[in-house]
PDB file of N, CA, C and O in Angstrom:
ATOM      1  N   MET A   1      21.213 -11.251   7.122  1.00  0.00           N
ATOM      2  CA  MET A   1      19.987 -10.546   7.458  1.00  0.00           C
ATOM      3  C   MET A   1      18.940 -10.864   6.382  1.00  0.00           C
ATOM      4  O   MET A   1      19.244 -10.829   5.189  1.00  0.00           O
ATOM      5  N   SER A   2      17.724 -11.169   6.800  1.00  0.00           N
ATOM      6  CA  SER A   2      16.661 -11.517   5.856  1.00  0.00           C
ATOM      7  C   SER A   2      16.058 -10.266   5.225  1.00  0.00           C
ATOM      8  O   SER A   2      16.259  -9.151   5.707  1.00  0.00           O
ATOM      9  N   VAL A   3      15.323 -10.469   4.149  1.00  0.00           N
ATOM     10  CA  VAL A   3      14.648  -9.360   3.479  1.00  0.00           C
ATOM     11  C   VAL A   3      13.671  -8.702   4.432  1.00  0.00           C
ATOM     12  O   VAL A   3      13.586  -7.474   4.481  1.00  0.00           O
ATOM     13  N   ALA A   4      12.926  -9.503   5.196  1.00  0.00           N
ATOM     14  CA  ALA A   4      11.933  -8.964   6.135  1.00  0.00           C
ATOM     15  C   ALA A   4      12.579  -8.073   7.184  1.00  0.00           C
ATOM     16  O   ALA A   4      11.968  -7.095   7.616  1.00  0.00           O
ATOM     17  N   GLU A   5      13.792  -8.386   7.599  1.00  0.00           N
ATOM     18  CA  GLU A   5      14.472  -7.569   8.610  1.00  0.00           C
ATOM     19  C   GLU A   5      14.856  -6.202   8.063  1.00  0.00           C
ATOM     20  O   GLU A   5      15.049  -5.264   8.836  1.00  0.00           O
ATOM     21  N   ASN A   6      14.968  -6.071   6.752  1.00  0.00           N
ATOM     22  CA  ASN A   6      15.321  -4.796   6.136  1.00  0.00           C
ATOM     23  C   ASN A   6      14.111  -3.924   5.832  1.00  0.00           C
ATOM     24  O   ASN A   6      14.277  -2.759   5.471  1.00  0.00           O
ATOM     25  N   LEU A   7      12.905  -4.451   5.966  1.00  0.00           N
ATOM     26  CA  LEU A   7      11.694  -3.693   5.676  1.00  0.00           C
ATOM     27  C   LEU A   7      11.222  -2.944   6.912  1.00  0.00           C
ATOM     28  O   LEU A   7      11.415  -3.415   8.033  1.00  0.00           O
ATOM     29  N   PRO A   8      10.600  -1.769   6.717  1.00  0.00           N
ATOM     30  CA  PRO A   8       9.969  -1.107   7.867  1.00  0.00           C
ATOM     31  C   PRO A   8       8.920  -2.040   8.467  1.00  0.00           C
ATOM     32  O   PRO A   8       8.324  -2.848   7.755  1.00  0.00           O
ATOM     33  N   LYS A   9       8.696  -1.929   9.772  1.00  0.00           N
ATOM     34  CA  LYS A   9       7.817  -2.874  10.473  1.00  0.00           C
ATOM     35  C   LYS A   9       6.423  -2.965   9.836  1.00  0.00           C
ATOM     36  O   LYS A   9       5.907  -4.068   9.656  1.00  0.00           O
ATOM     37  N   GLN A  10       5.804  -1.820   9.491  1.00  0.00           N
ATOM     38  CA  GLN A  10       4.455  -1.851   8.920  1.00  0.00           C
ATOM     39  C   GLN A  10       4.459  -2.555   7.561  1.00  0.00           C
ATOM     40  O   GLN A  10       3.569  -3.358   7.283  1.00  0.00           O
ATOM     41  N   LEU A  11       5.444  -2.264   6.719  1.00  0.00           N
ATOM     42  CA  LEU A  11       5.524  -2.903   5.415  1.00  0.00           C
ATOM     43  C   LEU A  11       5.759  -4.398   5.570  1.00  0.00           C
ATOM     44  O   LEU A  11       5.187  -5.207   4.839  1.00  0.00           O
ATOM     45  N   SER A  12       6.604  -4.756   6.527  1.00  0.00           N
ATOM     46  CA  SER A  12       6.862  -6.169   6.788  1.00  0.00           C
ATOM     47  C   SER A  12       5.567  -6.891   7.160  1.00  0.00           C
ATOM     48  O   SER A  12       5.329  -8.010   6.705  1.00  0.00           O
ATOM     49  N   GLU A  13       4.741  -6.266   7.976  1.00  0.00           N
ATOM     50  CA  GLU A  13       3.465  -6.861   8.380  1.00  0.00           C
ATOM     51  C   GLU A  13       2.527  -6.976   7.176  1.00  0.00           C
ATOM     52  O   GLU A  13       1.821  -7.974   7.039  1.00  0.00           O
ATOM     53  N   GLU A  14       2.513  -5.964   6.304  1.00  0.00           N
ATOM     54  CA  GLU A  14       1.673  -6.007   5.105  1.00  0.00           C
ATOM     55  C   GLU A  14       2.102  -7.149   4.181  1.00  0.00           C
ATOM     56  O   GLU A  14       1.262  -7.869   3.641  1.00  0.00           O
ATOM     57  N   VAL A  15       3.405  -7.306   4.006  1.00  0.00           N
ATOM     58  CA  VAL A  15       3.929  -8.394   3.177  1.00  0.00           C
ATOM     59  C   VAL A  15       3.527  -9.735   3.778  1.00  0.00           C
ATOM     60  O   VAL A  15       3.131 -10.654   3.060  1.00  0.00           O
ATOM     61  N   HIS A  16       3.631  -9.839   5.098  1.00  0.00           N
ATOM     62  CA  HIS A  16       3.264 -11.068   5.801  1.00  0.00           C
ATOM     63  C   HIS A  16       1.777 -11.377   5.615  1.00  0.00           C
ATOM     64  O   HIS A  16       1.415 -12.510   5.297  1.00  0.00           O
ATOM     65  N   GLN A  17       0.925 -10.390   5.809  1.00  0.00           N
ATOM     66  CA  GLN A  17      -0.522 -10.598   5.680  1.00  0.00           C
ATOM     67  C   GLN A  17      -0.900 -10.994   4.248  1.00  0.00           C
ATOM     68  O   GLN A  17      -1.756 -11.854   4.044  1.00  0.00           O
ATOM     69  N   GLU A  18      -0.255 -10.360   3.258  1.00  0.00           N
ATOM     70  CA  GLU A  18      -0.544 -10.683   1.858  1.00  0.00           C
ATOM     71  C   GLU A  18      -0.139 -12.118   1.553  1.00  0.00           C
ATOM     72  O   GLU A  18      -0.865 -12.842   0.872  1.00  0.00           O
ATOM     73  N   ALA A  19       1.018 -12.526   2.057  1.00  0.00           N
ATOM     74  CA  ALA A  19       1.484 -13.899   1.839  1.00  0.00           C
ATOM     75  C   ALA A  19       0.533 -14.896   2.496  1.00  0.00           C
ATOM     76  O   ALA A  19       0.216 -15.931   1.910  1.00  0.00           O
ATOM     77  N   GLU A  20       0.080 -14.590   3.703  1.00  0.00           N
ATOM     78  CA  GLU A  20      -0.857 -15.486   4.391  1.00  0.00           C
ATOM     79  C   GLU A  20      -2.185 -15.588   3.650  1.00  0.00           C
ATOM     80  O   GLU A  20      -2.837 -16.630   3.702  1.00  0.00           O
ATOM     81  N   SER A  21      -2.596 -14.525   2.963  1.00  0.00           N
ATOM     82  CA  SER A  21      -3.872 -14.563   2.239  1.00  0.00           C
ATOM     83  C   SER A  21      -3.817 -15.521   1.051  1.00  0.00           C
ATOM     84  O   SER A  21      -4.860 -15.926   0.538  1.00  0.00           O
ATOM     85  N   ARG A  22      -2.615 -15.888   0.606  1.00  0.00           N
ATOM     86  CA  ARG A  22      -2.467 -16.800  -0.528  1.00  0.00           C
ATOM     87  C   ARG A  22      -2.300 -18.255  -0.102  1.00  0.00           C
ATOM     88  O   ARG A  22      -2.143 -19.125  -0.958  1.00  0.00           O
ATOM     89  N   ILE A  23      -2.330 -18.538   1.191  1.00  0.00           N
ATOM     90  CA  ILE A  23      -2.185 -19.913   1.664  1.00  0.00           C
ATOM     91  C   ILE A  23      -3.394 -20.731   1.219  1.00  0.00           C
ATOM     92  O   ILE A  23      -4.539 -20.313   1.388  1.00  0.00           O
ATOM     93  N   VAL A  24      -3.126 -21.884   0.659  1.00  0.00           N
ATOM     94  CA  VAL A  24      -4.193 -22.786   0.227  1.00  0.00           C
ATOM     95  C   VAL A  24      -4.130 -24.037   1.100  1.00  0.00           C
ATOM     96  O   VAL A  24      -3.107 -24.721   1.143  1.00  0.00           O
ATOM     97  N   LYS A  25      -5.211 -24.326   1.781  1.00  0.00           N
ATOM     98  CA  LYS A  25      -5.267 -25.515   2.627  1.00  0.00           C
ATOM     99  C   LYS A  25      -5.758 -26.697   1.804  1.00  0.00           C
ATOM    100  O   LYS A  25      -6.539 -26.538   0.866  1.00  0.00           O
ATOM    101  N   PHE A  26      -5.292 -27.872   2.167  1.00  0.00           N
ATOM    102  CA  PHE A  26      -5.761 -29.078   1.506  1.00  0.00           C
ATOM    103  C   PHE A  26      -5.815 -30.204   2.517  1.00  0.00           C
ATOM    104  O   PHE A  26      -5.193 -30.139   3.577  1.00  0.00           O
ATOM    105  N   SER A  27      -6.564 -31.232   2.176  1.00  0.00           N
ATOM    106  CA  SER A  27      -6.646 -32.403   3.042  1.00  0.00           C
ATOM    107  C   SER A  27      -6.701 -33.642   2.155  1.00  0.00           C
ATOM    108  O   SER A  27      -6.890 -33.549   0.942  1.00  0.00           O
ATOM    109  N   TYR A  28      -6.536 -34.776   2.768  1.00  0.00           N
ATOM    110  CA  TYR A  28      -6.518 -36.032   2.025  1.00  0.00           C
ATOM    111  C   TYR A  28      -7.419 -37.041   2.708  1.00  0.00           C
ATOM    112  O   TYR A  28      -7.390 -37.196   3.929  1.00  0.00           O
ATOM    113  N   LYS A  29      -8.215 -37.720   1.910  1.00  0.00           N
ATOM    114  CA  LYS A  29      -9.009 -38.841   2.393  1.00  0.00           C
ATOM    115  C   LYS A  29      -8.794 -39.977   1.410  1.00  0.00           C
ATOM    116  O   LYS A  29      -8.993 -39.807   0.207  1.00  0.00           O
ATOM    117  N   LYS A  30      -8.393 -41.125   1.910  1.00  0.00           N
ATOM    118  CA  LYS A  30      -8.132 -42.278   1.049  1.00  0.00           C
ATOM    119  C   LYS A  30      -9.393 -42.633   0.269  1.00  0.00           C
ATOM    120  O   LYS A  30     -10.469 -42.771   0.851  1.00  0.00           O
ATOM    121  N   PRO A  31      -9.261 -42.782  -1.051  1.00  0.00           N
ATOM    122  CA  PRO A  31     -10.435 -43.147  -1.850  1.00  0.00           C
ATOM    123  C   PRO A  31     -10.912 -44.555  -1.516  1.00  0.00           C
ATOM    124  O   PRO A  31     -10.115 -45.438  -1.199  1.00  0.00           O
ATOM    125  N   GLU A  32     -12.204 -44.748  -1.592  1.00  0.00           N
ATOM    126  CA  GLU A  32     -12.776 -46.068  -1.310  1.00  0.00           C
ATOM    127  C   GLU A  32     -13.456 -46.608  -2.563  1.00  0.00           C
ATOM    128  O   GLU A  32     -13.973 -45.847  -3.381  1.00  0.00           O
ATOM    129  N   GLY A  33     -13.449 -47.913  -2.697  1.00  0.00           N
ATOM    130  CA  GLY A  33     -14.204 -48.557  -3.757  1.00  0.00           C
ATOM    131  C   GLY A  33     -13.607 -48.465  -5.146  1.00  0.00           C
ATOM    132  O   GLY A  33     -14.323 -48.672  -6.125  1.00  0.00           O
ATOM    133  N   TYR A  34     -12.346 -48.167  -5.268  1.00  0.00           N
ATOM    134  CA  TYR A  34     -11.759 -48.134  -6.609  1.00  0.00           C
ATOM    135  C   TYR A  34     -11.352 -49.545  -7.007  1.00  0.00           C
ATOM    136  O   TYR A  34     -10.972 -50.352  -6.159  1.00  0.00           O
ATOM    137  N   ASP A  35     -11.434 -49.838  -8.302  1.00  0.00           N
ATOM    138  CA  ASP A  35     -11.148 -51.200  -8.757  1.00  0.00           C
ATOM    139  C   ASP A  35      -9.848 -51.302  -9.554  1.00  0.00           C
ATOM    140  O   ASP A  35      -9.499 -52.386 -10.022  1.00  0.00           O
ATOM    141  N   ARG A  36      -9.136 -50.206  -9.713  1.00  0.00           N
ATOM    142  CA  ARG A  36      -7.863 -50.230 -10.434  1.00  0.00           C
ATOM    143  C   ARG A  36      -6.720 -50.551  -9.478  1.00  0.00           C
ATOM    144  O   ARG A  36      -6.871 -50.455  -8.260  1.00  0.00           O
ATOM    145  N   ALA A  37      -5.565 -50.937 -10.044  1.00  0.00           N
ATOM    146  CA  ALA A  37      -4.395 -51.274  -9.230  1.00  0.00           C
ATOM    147  C   ALA A  37      -3.821 -50.047  -8.531  1.00  0.00           C
ATOM    148  O   ALA A  37      -3.234 -50.160  -7.455  1.00  0.00           O
ATOM    149  N   LYS A  38      -3.991 -48.876  -9.140  1.00  0.00           N
ATOM    150  CA  LYS A  38      -3.549 -47.644  -8.492  1.00  0.00           C
ATOM    151  C   LYS A  38      -4.448 -46.495  -8.911  1.00  0.00           C
ATOM    152  O   LYS A  38      -5.016 -46.490 -10.003  1.00  0.00           O
ATOM    153  N   VAL A  39      -4.562 -45.539  -8.031  1.00  0.00           N
ATOM    154  CA  VAL A  39      -5.393 -44.369  -8.286  1.00  0.00           C
ATOM    155  C   VAL A  39      -4.645 -43.146  -7.762  1.00  0.00           C
ATOM    156  O   VAL A  39      -3.969 -43.220  -6.736  1.00  0.00           O
ATOM    157  N   SER A  40      -4.766 -42.026  -8.465  1.00  0.00           N
ATOM    158  CA  SER A  40      -4.086 -40.793  -8.083  1.00  0.00           C
ATOM    159  C   SER A  40      -5.102 -39.790  -7.550  1.00  0.00           C
ATOM    160  O   SER A  40      -6.167 -39.599  -8.137  1.00  0.00           O
ATOM    161  N   VAL A  41      -4.763 -39.154  -6.433  1.00  0.00           N
ATOM    162  CA  VAL A  41      -5.626 -38.154  -5.811  1.00  0.00           C
ATOM    163  C   VAL A  41      -4.865 -36.832  -5.790  1.00  0.00           C
ATOM    164  O   VAL A  41      -3.774 -36.758  -5.225  1.00  0.00           O
ATOM    165  N   ARG A  42      -5.425 -35.792  -6.396  1.00  0.00           N
ATOM    166  CA  ARG A  42      -4.762 -34.488  -6.404  1.00  0.00           C
ATOM    167  C   ARG A  42      -4.962 -33.795  -5.063  1.00  0.00           C
ATOM    168  O   ARG A  42      -6.086 -33.681  -4.574  1.00  0.00           O
ATOM    169  N   LEU A  43      -3.866 -33.337  -4.475  1.00  0.00           N
ATOM    170  CA  LEU A  43      -3.931 -32.602  -3.217  1.00  0.00           C
ATOM    171  C   LEU A  43      -3.997 -31.103  -3.457  1.00  0.00           C
ATOM    172  O   LEU A  43      -4.839 -30.411  -2.885  1.00  0.00           O
ATOM    173  N   CYS A  44      -3.103 -30.605  -4.309  1.00  0.00           N
ATOM    174  CA  CYS A  44      -3.022 -29.171  -4.534  1.00  0.00           C
ATOM    175  C   CYS A  44      -2.323 -28.897  -5.860  1.00  0.00           C
ATOM    176  O   CYS A  44      -1.630 -29.756  -6.405  1.00  0.00           O
ATOM    177  N   ASP A  45      -2.519 -27.682  -6.366  1.00  0.00           N
ATOM    178  CA  ASP A  45      -1.820 -27.229  -7.566  1.00  0.00           C
ATOM    179  C   ASP A  45      -1.776 -25.710  -7.507  1.00  0.00           C
ATOM    180  O   ASP A  45      -2.776 -25.038  -7.761  1.00  0.00           O
ATOM    181  N   SER A  46      -0.601 -25.175  -7.168  1.00  0.00           N
ATOM    182  CA  SER A  46      -0.468 -23.729  -7.019  1.00  0.00           C
ATOM    183  C   SER A  46       0.222 -23.076  -8.205  1.00  0.00           C
ATOM    184  O   SER A  46       0.390 -21.856  -8.214  1.00  0.00           O
ATOM    185  N   GLY A  47       0.622 -23.837  -9.192  1.00  0.00           N
ATOM    186  CA  GLY A  47       1.421 -23.301 -10.277  1.00  0.00           C
ATOM    187  C   GLY A  47       2.905 -23.453  -9.987  1.00  0.00           C
ATOM    188  O   GLY A  47       3.707 -23.607 -10.908  1.00  0.00           O
ATOM    189  N   LEU A  48       3.270 -23.411  -8.727  1.00  0.00           N
ATOM    190  CA  LEU A  48       4.649 -23.621  -8.300  1.00  0.00           C
ATOM    191  C   LEU A  48       4.819 -25.022  -7.724  1.00  0.00           C
ATOM    192  O   LEU A  48       5.877 -25.638  -7.856  1.00  0.00           O
ATOM    193  N   LEU A  49       3.773 -25.509  -7.090  1.00  0.00           N
ATOM    194  CA  LEU A  49       3.812 -26.817  -6.438  1.00  0.00           C
ATOM    195  C   LEU A  49       2.570 -27.606  -6.822  1.00  0.00           C
ATOM    196  O   LEU A  49       1.453 -27.089  -6.791  1.00  0.00           O
ATOM    197  N   ARG A  50       2.782 -28.860  -7.182  1.00  0.00           N
ATOM    198  CA  ARG A  50       1.678 -29.787  -7.432  1.00  0.00           C
ATOM    199  C   ARG A  50       1.839 -30.946  -6.478  1.00  0.00           C
ATOM    200  O   ARG A  50       2.937 -31.484  -6.335  1.00  0.00           O
ATOM    201  N   GLY A  51       0.770 -31.337  -5.829  1.00  0.00           N
ATOM    202  CA  GLY A  51       0.825 -32.466  -4.911  1.00  0.00           C
ATOM    203  C   GLY A  51      -0.194 -33.523  -5.275  1.00  0.00           C
ATOM    204  O   GLY A  51      -1.374 -33.223  -5.457  1.00  0.00           O
ATOM    205  N   HIS A  52       0.261 -34.762  -5.381  1.00  0.00           N
ATOM    206  CA  HIS A  52      -0.611 -35.900  -5.677  1.00  0.00           C
ATOM    207  C   HIS A  52      -0.274 -37.027  -4.714  1.00  0.00           C
ATOM    208  O   HIS A  52       0.879 -37.194  -4.317  1.00  0.00           O
ATOM    209  N   ILE A  53      -1.272 -37.785  -4.350  1.00  0.00           N
ATOM    210  CA  ILE A  53      -1.084 -39.026  -3.606  1.00  0.00           C
ATOM    211  C   ILE A  53      -1.451 -40.149  -4.566  1.00  0.00           C
ATOM    212  O   ILE A  53      -2.507 -40.112  -5.198  1.00  0.00           O
ATOM    213  N   GLN A  54      -0.587 -41.136  -4.673  1.00  0.00           N
ATOM    214  CA  GLN A  54      -0.892 -42.300  -5.502  1.00  0.00           C
ATOM    215  C   GLN A  54      -1.113 -43.482  -4.565  1.00  0.00           C
ATOM    216  O   GLN A  54      -0.202 -43.903  -3.852  1.00  0.00           O
ATOM    217  N   VAL A  55      -2.327 -44.009  -4.576  1.00  0.00           N
ATOM    218  CA  VAL A  55      -2.680 -45.157  -3.749  1.00  0.00           C
ATOM    219  C   VAL A  55      -2.482 -46.398  -4.610  1.00  0.00           C
ATOM    220  O   VAL A  55      -3.074 -46.522  -5.682  1.00  0.00           O
ATOM    221  N   ILE A  56      -1.646 -47.313  -4.134  1.00  0.00           N
ATOM    222  CA  ILE A  56      -1.285 -48.495  -4.915  1.00  0.00           C
ATOM    223  C   ILE A  56      -1.708 -49.744  -4.158  1.00  0.00           C
ATOM    224  O   ILE A  56      -1.372 -49.911  -2.985  1.00  0.00           O
ATOM    225  N   LYS A  57      -2.445 -50.620  -4.831  1.00  0.00           N
ATOM    226  CA  LYS A  57      -2.836 -51.888  -4.211  1.00  0.00           C
ATOM    227  C   LYS A  57      -1.633 -52.812  -4.134  1.00  0.00           C
ATOM    228  O   LYS A  57      -0.708 -52.707  -4.940  1.00  0.00           O
ATOM    229  N   ALA A  58      -1.645 -53.705  -3.175  1.00  0.00           N
ATOM    230  CA  ALA A  58      -0.517 -54.622  -2.967  1.00  0.00           C
ATOM    231  C   ALA A  58      -0.264 -55.497  -4.186  1.00  0.00           C
ATOM    232  O   ALA A  58       0.889 -55.792  -4.503  1.00  0.00           O
ATOM    233  N   GLU A  59      -1.296 -55.907  -4.859  1.00  0.00           N
ATOM    234  CA  GLU A  59      -1.147 -56.765  -6.040  1.00  0.00           C
ATOM    235  C   GLU A  59      -1.463 -55.967  -7.302  1.00  0.00           C
ATOM    236  O   GLU A  59      -2.549 -55.402  -7.432  1.00  0.00           O
ATOM    237  N   GLY A  60      -0.515 -55.925  -8.219  1.00  0.00           N
ATOM    238  CA  GLY A  60      -0.756 -55.304  -9.515  1.00  0.00           C
ATOM    239  C   GLY A  60      -0.515 -53.813  -9.590  1.00  0.00           C
ATOM    240  O   GLY A  60      -0.799 -53.202 -10.621  1.00  0.00           O
ATOM    241  N   GLY A  61      -0.007 -53.213  -8.546  1.00  0.00           N
ATOM    242  CA  GLY A  61       0.199 -51.768  -8.545  1.00  0.00           C
ATOM    243  C   GLY A  61       1.607 -51.341  -8.880  1.00  0.00           C
ATOM    244  O   GLY A  61       2.014 -50.228  -8.546  1.00  0.00           O
ATOM    245  N   GLU A  62       2.362 -52.209  -9.536  1.00  0.00           N
ATOM    246  CA  GLU A  62       3.750 -51.887  -9.834  1.00  0.00           C
ATOM    247  C   GLU A  62       3.843 -50.729 -10.826  1.00  0.00           C
ATOM    248  O   GLU A  62       2.896 -50.430 -11.554  1.00  0.00           O
ATOM    249  N   ASN A  63       5.003 -50.094 -10.833  1.00  0.00           N
ATOM    250  CA  ASN A  63       5.264 -48.994 -11.744  1.00  0.00           C
ATOM    251  C   ASN A  63       6.677 -49.142 -12.273  1.00  0.00           C
ATOM    252  O   ASN A  63       7.580 -49.512 -11.522  1.00  0.00           O
ATOM    253  N   ASN A  64       6.886 -48.862 -13.550  1.00  0.00           N
ATOM    254  CA  ASN A  64       8.237 -48.956 -14.088  1.00  0.00           C
ATOM    255  C   ASN A  64       9.099 -47.805 -13.563  1.00  0.00           C
ATOM    256  O   ASN A  64       8.597 -46.713 -13.296  1.00  0.00           O
ATOM    257  N   LEU A  65      10.386 -48.061 -13.420  1.00  0.00           N
ATOM    258  CA  LEU A  65      11.316 -47.042 -12.946  1.00  0.00           C
ATOM    259  C   LEU A  65      11.421 -45.952 -14.005  1.00  0.00           C
ATOM    260  O   LEU A  65      11.735 -46.237 -15.161  1.00  0.00           O
ATOM    261  N   HIS A  66      11.163 -44.712 -13.622  1.00  0.00           N
ATOM    262  CA  HIS A  66      11.227 -43.600 -14.563  1.00  0.00           C
ATOM    263  C   HIS A  66      11.464 -42.308 -13.793  1.00  0.00           C
ATOM    264  O   HIS A  66      11.444 -42.294 -12.563  1.00  0.00           O
ATOM    265  N   TYR A  67      11.688 -41.229 -14.524  1.00  0.00           N
ATOM    266  CA  TYR A  67      11.837 -39.924 -13.894  1.00  0.00           C
ATOM    267  C   TYR A  67      11.178 -38.868 -14.774  1.00  0.00           C
ATOM    268  O   TYR A  67      10.879 -39.105 -15.944  1.00  0.00           O
ATOM    269  N   HIS A  68      10.963 -37.704 -14.185  1.00  0.00           N
ATOM    270  CA  HIS A  68      10.420 -36.559 -14.899  1.00  0.00           C
ATOM    271  C   HIS A  68      11.508 -35.494 -14.916  1.00  0.00           C
ATOM    272  O   HIS A  68      11.964 -35.065 -13.856  1.00  0.00           O
ATOM    273  N   SER A  69      11.926 -35.064 -16.085  1.00  0.00           N
ATOM    274  CA  SER A  69      13.092 -34.190 -16.208  1.00  0.00           C
ATOM    275  C   SER A  69      12.856 -32.763 -15.722  1.00  0.00           C
ATOM    276  O   SER A  69      13.821 -32.038 -15.480  1.00  0.00           O
ATOM    277  N   LYS A  70      11.604 -32.340 -15.574  1.00  0.00           N
ATOM    278  CA  LYS A  70      11.347 -30.949 -15.206  1.00  0.00           C
ATOM    279  C   LYS A  70      10.683 -30.777 -13.847  1.00  0.00           C
ATOM    280  O   LYS A  70      10.296 -29.666 -13.485  1.00  0.00           O
ATOM    281  N   VAL A  71      10.547 -31.852 -13.099  1.00  0.00           N
ATOM    282  CA  VAL A  71       9.947 -31.751 -11.765  1.00  0.00           C
ATOM    283  C   VAL A  71      10.695 -32.657 -10.798  1.00  0.00           C
ATOM    284  O   VAL A  71      11.306 -33.650 -11.195  1.00  0.00           O
ATOM    285  N   ASP A  72      10.636 -32.300  -9.537  1.00  0.00           N
ATOM    286  CA  ASP A  72      11.169 -33.164  -8.489  1.00  0.00           C
ATOM    287  C   ASP A  72      10.040 -34.054  -7.989  1.00  0.00           C
ATOM    288  O   ASP A  72       8.864 -33.710  -8.103  1.00  0.00           O
ATOM    289  N   GLY A  73      10.408 -35.184  -7.444  1.00  0.00           N
ATOM    290  CA  GLY A  73       9.413 -36.091  -6.893  1.00  0.00           C
ATOM    291  C   GLY A  73       9.886 -36.645  -5.567  1.00  0.00           C
ATOM    292  O   GLY A  73      11.070 -36.576  -5.236  1.00  0.00           O
ATOM    293  N   MET A  74       8.961 -37.190  -4.817  1.00  0.00           N
ATOM    294  CA  MET A  74       9.307 -37.816  -3.541  1.00  0.00           C
ATOM    295  C   MET A  74       8.320 -38.933  -3.268  1.00  0.00           C
ATOM    296  O   MET A  74       7.212 -38.949  -3.804  1.00  0.00           O
ATOM    297  N   PHE A  75       8.732 -39.859  -2.435  1.00  0.00           N
ATOM    298  CA  PHE A  75       7.875 -40.962  -2.030  1.00  0.00           C
ATOM    299  C   PHE A  75       7.758 -40.953  -0.519  1.00  0.00           C
ATOM    300  O   PHE A  75       8.756 -40.822   0.188  1.00  0.00           O
ATOM    301  N   THR A  76       6.549 -41.092  -0.031  1.00  0.00           N
ATOM    302  CA  THR A  76       6.284 -41.249   1.391  1.00  0.00           C
ATOM    303  C   THR A  76       5.370 -42.459   1.527  1.00  0.00           C
ATOM    304  O   THR A  76       4.279 -42.485   0.958  1.00  0.00           O
ATOM    305  N   VAL A  77       5.807 -43.439   2.265  1.00  0.00           N
ATOM    306  CA  VAL A  77       4.999 -44.639   2.464  1.00  0.00           C
ATOM    307  C   VAL A  77       4.167 -44.432   3.723  1.00  0.00           C
ATOM    308  O   VAL A  77       4.713 -44.321   4.821  1.00  0.00           O
ATOM    309  N   ILE A  78       2.863 -44.382   3.566  1.00  0.00           N
ATOM    310  CA  ILE A  78       1.959 -44.171   4.694  1.00  0.00           C
ATOM    311  C   ILE A  78       1.630 -45.496   5.366  1.00  0.00           C
ATOM    312  O   ILE A  78       1.494 -45.565   6.587  1.00  0.00           O
ATOM    313  N   SER A  79       1.503 -46.536   4.572  1.00  0.00           N
ATOM    314  CA  SER A  79       1.160 -47.846   5.098  1.00  0.00           C
ATOM    315  C   SER A  79       1.753 -48.904   4.182  1.00  0.00           C
ATOM    316  O   SER A  79       1.771 -48.730   2.963  1.00  0.00           O
ATOM    317  N   GLY A  80       2.231 -49.983   4.748  1.00  0.00           N
ATOM    318  CA  GLY A  80       2.803 -51.056   3.936  1.00  0.00           C
ATOM    319  C   GLY A  80       4.278 -50.835   3.664  1.00  0.00           C
ATOM    320  O   GLY A  80       4.963 -50.144   4.418  1.00  0.00           O
ATOM    321  N   ARG A  81       4.765 -51.430   2.577  1.00  0.00           N
ATOM    322  CA  ARG A  81       6.184 -51.330   2.223  1.00  0.00           C
ATOM    323  C   ARG A  81       6.308 -51.012   0.743  1.00  0.00           C
ATOM    324  O   ARG A  81       5.384 -51.232  -0.040  1.00  0.00           O
ATOM    325  N   ILE A  82       7.464 -50.494   0.383  1.00  0.00           N
ATOM    326  CA  ILE A  82       7.742 -50.201  -1.017  1.00  0.00           C
ATOM    327  C   ILE A  82       9.115 -50.761  -1.369  1.00  0.00           C
ATOM    328  O   ILE A  82      10.024 -50.766  -0.539  1.00  0.00           O
ATOM    329  N   LYS A  83       9.254 -51.225  -2.588  1.00  0.00           N
ATOM    330  CA  LYS A  83      10.540 -51.743  -3.052  1.00  0.00           C
ATOM    331  C   LYS A  83      10.882 -51.046  -4.362  1.00  0.00           C
ATOM    332  O   LYS A  83      10.102 -51.074  -5.313  1.00  0.00           O
ATOM    333  N   PHE A  84      12.050 -50.422  -4.401  1.00  0.00           N
ATOM    334  CA  PHE A  84      12.526 -49.776  -5.617  1.00  0.00           C
ATOM    335  C   PHE A  84      13.468 -50.729  -6.325  1.00  0.00           C
ATOM    336  O   PHE A  84      14.304 -51.374  -5.692  1.00  0.00           O
ATOM    337  N   TYR A  85      13.332 -50.815  -7.618  1.00  0.00           N
ATOM    338  CA  TYR A  85      14.209 -51.685  -8.398  1.00  0.00           C
ATOM    339  C   TYR A  85      14.462 -51.021  -9.743  1.00  0.00           C
ATOM    340  O   TYR A  85      13.730 -50.114 -10.139  1.00  0.00           O
ATOM    341  N   GLY A  86      15.468 -51.458 -10.426  1.00  0.00           N
ATOM    342  CA  GLY A  86      15.780 -50.894 -11.733  1.00  0.00           C
ATOM    343  C   GLY A  86      17.104 -51.424 -12.247  1.00  0.00           C
ATOM    344  O   GLY A  86      17.632 -52.415 -11.743  1.00  0.00           O
ATOM    345  N   PRO A  87      17.635 -50.749 -13.260  1.00  0.00           N
ATOM    346  CA  PRO A  87      18.878 -51.223 -13.878  1.00  0.00           C
ATOM    347  C   PRO A  87      20.063 -51.206 -12.928  1.00  0.00           C
ATOM    348  O   PRO A  87      21.170 -51.578 -13.316  1.00  0.00           O
TER     349      PRO A  87
END
């Protein structure tokens, strides 16, 4: 049974409305006219979640294999291909 199922109906609705009031919307538009091999675009930062899009040019946009010990990461390829390599 979820926490919401244990709350009185009115309180459950209040909790729901309060949570919805904290929703932050974001959108993404690919940057144009940049001259670097890669550019980072911030999507959101809630203190709990940070979202960035990294746009990488086909030539010269390589990145060394690394990790961040205190955050999770993910890759989504929107266009083109990606190749992971390392030790």
